[in-house]
Phi, psi and omega in degrees: 000141182258166179222143179275131174267126182251121186239142173250137183244166173296158184297334181219151170288146178283014179279088182233165176231167181264135174270175187304335179284354177091352181271132178297145173208159179277122177275334179208086185301313181298316180297322179296318180294319178298319180298317180296318179295322179295322178297318179295321184285337185275348182281175179293150179296145179287140176283154178287120179260113185226039179283117178072014170209162181240136173282121185247348181202161181206144174216137176279117185276339178062197173103348173083359178227155172301149180281155181254224184284160181240137175231128179261133181225125178257111180283343190081177180291144000265359187287312175093214194250134180222151174247141178243128186234127177277176178230143186275181193268343183240121017267033173059055182277351181065037187285341181073205181256146181249143182242125187237128174282116181243025177298325170251095187297343177280342181221066178294150183226131171286121184249342181195160171227150181208155174081009179295134179203132181304135175085008181229160170241161182228066193288313186255135183226140179217142177239137176218151175268117182243110188064231178263012185246139172267121189243129174263124173255133182236131174276110183265127178236148176281139171228359171214152182303327182280009180290344180087257183228141168274165179163204180254122175251134180242137182227143172276113178243032177302323166253100187298342179277349181223069180296147183228128180293135180252311186192168178218131178246108180289148175233163180289172172058224188276351178112197185268120178278305177223159186207170170215153175243131180230144177238122183278162180302331180277002177096349178292132180245139182231144168256124179257122190240140168254115183242092189292149167061051172241356189278338188223125182292160181068027169262221184300320192243015183050043185253148169208075197226051176092199185270167183263341172264114187236151182233133179237131175281115181242027179304322169253097187297341178278347182219063182287158178217131179287139182259109180070195182247017175087170180248138180229142182293328180287321184286334184280108185297334180294340183253011186301333183257022181269003182288163176300136180076005177086358181284158176291146178268107176234014177209149177295338185250069177224035185263208185233156169082201189298315179239085186285113183194155172241109177202154180284117182259317186214157178213142177221140178270159179205174175054051178057036177080015179261348182229146174227141174247126183240122173279113189248036178053239187287353173276354178094188175264123185255138176256130182239141166273115179244028177302326168253097187295344178283345180222071177299132185245122179288131183249313184211167174213157174285161176267349178294144181259351179239104186247028182279000000 
């Protein structure tokens, strides 16, 4: 019996070159991603790792792209258990998110796909119950120029076999790499977004458009609204000396190691939606008080320099 390996990748390949100003930038983003995918595909096949567990089911998800992140959601009776699987950016097939019925784990079934759009990937997926609605949030990223806009896509998946588009919140640069959805005890729902490489112009996307940790009010998923312009490690003067080697951070590309960079890669909510943890690559993992989502306040950070 075979098993599908689901892998999540960084938003961009580190295959970049320097332009005359000395700042790294991607000369061919699509080509870099294809090159990275070819390297992965050219190696020996991975062996089945089954130490202390048994593979009991398998389903071919199709779609023409490597699969992205997986989110498991239990609706309770009578709907049951479903898995939501994102799709990666290379070869940029625009496959969207796949919805799998896993009520019988020995015979999982793909029952729907949603969010497919030419020129985009849908790598990270999260489902939350907001009011009486089950809402799928998808991080949309550009992988071809004709993709239009990256951002946050929301779908009503109350009936997982018939997903329905609710809204789309565009973001700058390449779009949303990873996200989380949180619902507070008072019913307020938030989407927490990591939007890489928007803090400093002349990086990957020639962007200088606010912060990379962004918060969207999705209490009404059909009418979401972004709260403020986000938080950025470069803009926050309190963190100016958090760069590798003690230097001030005034560029996204001032980090350490193989892919030296400071950017928001991932975000997760905690404490009933009052706290957020953001993996900020070489800036470490940052803890935020988001009790007032319009003013996220940085509280602590890890001392580790490699948070990938």
